[in-house]
C-alpha positions, 0 to 999 in steps of 0.5 A: 532236175538236170538237163541231159548233157548234149552229146559233144559235136564232132567234125562231120563229112560235107554233104554232097556236091549237089547239096551244096550248089543248092545252098549256095543258090539259095543264100546266094542273093545275100553275098552282095549284102555283106558289106564287110568281109571277114578275112579267110584265116582258116582252112575252109573245109575244115571249118565247114566240116566243124560247123556242119558237125555242129549243127544237129546239137545246136538245133536240139538246143532250138527250143531253149534258143526261143523260150530264153533267148527272145532276142536271139536272131534265129535265122542265124541258127536255122540257116547255119547248115545253108551257110556252111554248105554254101561256103563249101560250095563256094570254096570249090568254085573258087578252086584251080580247074582240075587236072582232067581226066589224065590226071584224075586216077593219080589223085584217086589212088593218093586220096584212097591210100590217104583215107585209109591211112587216116581212117586206120589211125582215127579208129585207134584214137576213137577206141581209146576215146580220143576222137568220136567213134560215131563220127569215125564210123560214119566216115568209114561207111563211105562210098565212092569217089565223092565220098572218098573226097569228102571223107578227106575233108571231115577226117583232116577236121577231125584230126585238126580239131583235136590235134593237141591231144592226139599228136603224140598219140598217133603216127598220123603227122600234120602234113597229112591232115593238111594234105587231106583237107586239100585234096579233098577239095581237088578231087571233088573239082576234078570229078566235076562236082561244080558242075551241078545241072538244073541249078542256076549258074553262079553270078559272074564275079570274082570267085575268090571275092564270093568265097570270102562272102559266102564264108563271112555269113558262115562265120557270122551265123556261127558266131551268134550260135556259139554266143547263144550256146554259151549262155544257155549251157554256161552252168554246164560248162559243155558250149564249147564241145556243142559248138567248137571253134571254127578257128581251132586247129594245130598250135594251140587253143582257141582265144576268146578275143583278139589279142592285144593291139589286134582288131576284132573283125565284124562278125569273127568269134570273140566279137563283143555283143553289139546291136543285134547281138544277145544284148545280155543284161547285167548279171547274166553269164558273160559269153566268149 
């Protein structure tokens, strides 16, 4: 009997800043143990939205990870949401200070208008099946300024992930997608989302370095999960729908590995399986 086909994942709205701050506090001790940092060559808010959207679909396969991949590092799957939210919060911590109260209203006005425009376009695309209708409805349900900011990030990721398929079917232009991805975090900072009472203050280190280390933890964990789901769903061919690349977006399809002459970064997608990887035997399905 064929196994049921998992639902395709879609980018999701990041959690509330308080949850992201808690996730960051949870994984902060791991930051000092990151020896080789993965270069940030992707928009972090969009990457986080992709990872957050993939987590439920990956966790639905957890039993198969346990049964069929005994050497798989389960911590990568179990802590993936924490790594994603921690990278999101570290990104907010690394952004410049907000404009203050005088500059908040213009940001809110711009954000509300851009959210409305992108939502209308996303709903039209969802009606035709180009993007996930349930995810669009979830974004539409957002209330308040914090949700507006996070909705922009989710919408930017939704369009970014599907851009090649939708760019000629929508009135949305790529600069609007890029602006949404930047405006969402800017608005969160302006709303004071970085200040979370009741949690320990982050260590006094370079915010950019802290962001890079948190992003590295996310990339490495997500990469392990993508390798695992590629093996588990190789026959069905839907592994890339369950765990899309964090690096997909405008300009073409994802790559399975580095281009000729390009070094592979430790922990980045496409890295050959080495010590601590899945350890597939000869004759087993290859992974990307």
